[in-house]
TIROBA-928927 format. One record per atom (N, C-alpha, C): x, z, y. Coordinates in steps of 0.001 Angstrom, whole numbers, padded with zeros to 6 digits, always signed. Each point is the difference from the previous one (the first is absolute). Example, Ala and Ser with C-alpha at 12.3 -4.5 7.8 and 13.67 -1.06 7.14 Angstrom:
+013190+007800-005690 -000890+000000+001190 +000900+000000+001200 -000350-000720+001050 +000820+000060+001190 -000770+000730+001090 
***
This chain:
+140366+095710+105142 -000024+000127-001448 +001433+000184-000487 +000173+000962-000849 +001321+000286-000549 +000405-001075-001002 +001296-000122-000168 +000540-000994-000932 -000511+000243-001416 -000069+001253-000425 -000470+000310-001354 -001476-000355-000169 -000797+000213+001055 -001420-000364-000060 -000158-001508-000087 +000820-000712+000761 -000049-001460-000019 +000396-000539-001370 +001032+000580-000594 +000410-000421-001343 -001114+000238-001011 -000666+001146+000101 -001098+000316-000917 -001148-000989+000178 -000308-000330+001249 -001069-000953+000289 +000314-001368-000598 +001232-000443+000148 +000409-001293-000564 -000053+000046-001523 +000442+001099-000574 -000043+000144-001460 -001438-000096-000510 -000925+000669+000677 -001408-000050-000399 -000561-001410+000130 +000410-000714+001046 -000456-001372+000199 +000528-000911-001106 +001247+000177-000391 +000583-000792-001090 -000784+000229-001286 -000271+001256-000312 -000748+000331-001217 -001387-000628+000045 -000648+000054+001161 -001344-000568+000146 +000003-001510-000220 +000935-000685+000636 +000085-001459-000128 +000290-000399-001440 +000959+000664-000613 +000363-000338-001378 -001137+000299-000962 -000770+001048+000255 -001136+000335-000864 -001076-001070+000071 -000297-000466+001229 -001011-001047+000172 +000423-001275-000712 +001234-000414+000217 +000485-001229-000612 +000109+000141-001509 +000359+001177-000455 +000098+000250-001433 -001367-000105-000655 -001023+000499+000681 -001361-000059-000528 -000454-001450-000159 +000233-000812+001024 -000368-001413-000066 +000807-000701-001081 +001268+000306-000072 +000872-000594-001012 -000454+000398-001400 -000401+001247-000168 -000512+000457-001297 -001253-000770-000401 -000864-000286+000968 -001219-000770-000280 +000351-001409-000464 +000968-000619+000671 +000416-001352-000379 +000616+000011-001401 +000823+001010-000280 +000600+000097-001334 -001070+000191-001071 -001045+000754+000316 -001099+000191-000951 -000728-001318-000239 -000187-000776+001058 -000638-001312-000141 +000868-000936-000840 +001297+000075+000182 +000919-000819-000805 -000146+000362-001473 -000021+001285-000293 -000150+000446-001393 -001327-000480-000580 -001055+000089+000796 -001326-000434-000451 -000008-001503-000286 +000585-000779+000905 +000026-001449-000188 +000935-000414-001125 +001046+000757-000220 +000888-000282-001125 -000749+000201-001315 -000800+001042-000049 -000816+000254-001192 -001038-001111-000183 -000580-000460+001128 -000963-001107-000072 +000676-001253-000547 +001249-000237+000429 +000742-001155-000486 +000215+000098-001508 +000397+001193-000447 +000250+000199-001431 -001259-000228-000830 -001148+000377+000553 -001260-000114-000732 -000750-001298+000276 +000536-000823+000893 -000697-001228+000390 -000066-000986-001157 -001153-000622-000093 -000188-001046-001006 -000138-001321+000730 +000851-000918-000326 -000047-001312+000631 +001029-000125+001113 +000414-001232+000200 +001037-000286+000999 -000480+000254+001421 -001256-000304+000292 -000518+000189+001363 +000022+001474+000392 -000405+000866-000908 -000016+001439+000280 +001423+000532+000182 +000921-000472-000826 +001394+000437+000124 +000612-000491+001307 -000315-001239+000355 +000527-000566+001241 -000522+000782+001206 -001267+000359-000023 -000597+000782+001085 +000678+001373+000112 +000253+000625-001129 +000671+001305-000007 +001428-000118+000532 +000693-001067-000359 +001369-000214+000475 +000012-000184+001518 -000944-000771+000524 -000071-000210+001448 -000243+001320+000731 -000886+000828-000540 -000276+001293+000614 +001238+000888-000069 +000710-000036-001117 +001230+000787-000133 +001060-000440+001012 +000092-001294+000250 +000953-000502+000994 -000337+000541+001386 -001289-000033+000355 -000432+000502+001312 +000262+001498+000126 -000327+000736-001048 +000202+001447+000034 +001482+000358+000057 +000827-000746-000705 +001439+000255+000029 +000569-000269+001392 -000477-001048+000653 +000441-000293+001366 -000417+001132+000942 -001217+000496-000169 -000491+001117+000812 +000842+001251-000253 +000339+000247-001249 +000831+001156-000358 +001363-000092+000680 +000614-001168-000049 +001310-000183+000629 -000083+000191+001509 -001084-000495+000617 -000188+000151+001440 -000130+001475+000370 -000813+000728-000760 -000199+001423+000265 +001290+000796-000187 +000762-000342-001018 +001276+000686-000224 +000968-000261+001158 +000016-001236+000492 +000873-000333+001126 -000435+000750+001259 -001317+000072+000244 -000518+000742+001153 +000357+001475-000106 -000154+000559-001193 +000314+001411-000219 +001472+000267+000286 +000864-000864-000515 +001435+000175+000197 +000379-000133+001473 -000621-000966+000685 +000290-000212+001418 -000470+001188+000838 -001201+000493-000280 -000527+001149+000738 +000865+001228-000231 +000407+000195-001216 +000849+001144-000336 +001334-000089+000732 +000564-001184+000041 +001279-000202+000673 -000127+000257+001505 -001082-000497+000620 -000204+000210+001434 -000188+001476+000320 -000774+000679-000812 -000223+001426+000229 +001297+000785-000172 +000805-000385-000963 +001271+000684-000219 +000936-000226+001186 +000022-001223+000523 +000828-000287+001169 -000456+000827+001192 -001319+000130+000171 -000534+000808+001096 +000406+001458-000161 -000075+000497-001213 +000370+001395-000254 +001488+000228+000252 +000818-000959-000389 +001444+000152+000174 +000430-000105+001460 -000806-000671+000823 +000383-000175+001400 -000451+001156+000885 -000685+000975-000564 -000421+001158+000787 +001236+000733+000490 +000037+000223+001273 +001111+000743+000579 +001183-000848+000409 +000014-001259-000364 +001102-000871+000376 -000081-000239+001507 +001115+000089+000676 +000096-000207+001449 -000825+001000+000803 -000235+001169-000536 -000720+001039+000737 +000952+001150+000284 -000233+000640+001136 +000819+001161+000335 -000426+001173-000860 +000946+000834-000345 -000311+001179-000792 -000614+001065+000891 -001040+000647-000498 -000655+001092+000710 +000370+001281-000724 +000978+000715+000524 +000486+001199-000670 -000963+001171+000107 -001018-000118+000839 -000973+001076+000154 -001148-000112-000986 -000084-001100-000734 -001107-000174-000945 +000224+000859-001234 -001058+000168-000768 +000067+000834-001197 +000645-000715-001170 +000161-001299+000054 +000589-000778-001100 +001490+000094-000013 
***
């Protein structure tokens, strides 16, 4: 496999991973917005307390997903940057 093909493959994998995580993160953010609206419209302390607890859980999930996304992105970038390191040059290749 040529270096350019390998770089393209890694780039596609990065986009795929980030898209999946972004989709899940978007769902969590939508749930946060929904629960925030429920909190605003809640009548009574029990309903507000329940909404706050759900918001805390969703916020923790959001932070976890963001950290996973950042870590995956960083690992993929490191992999992409290390392509060709410590390899002999092939002057006969098309690249």
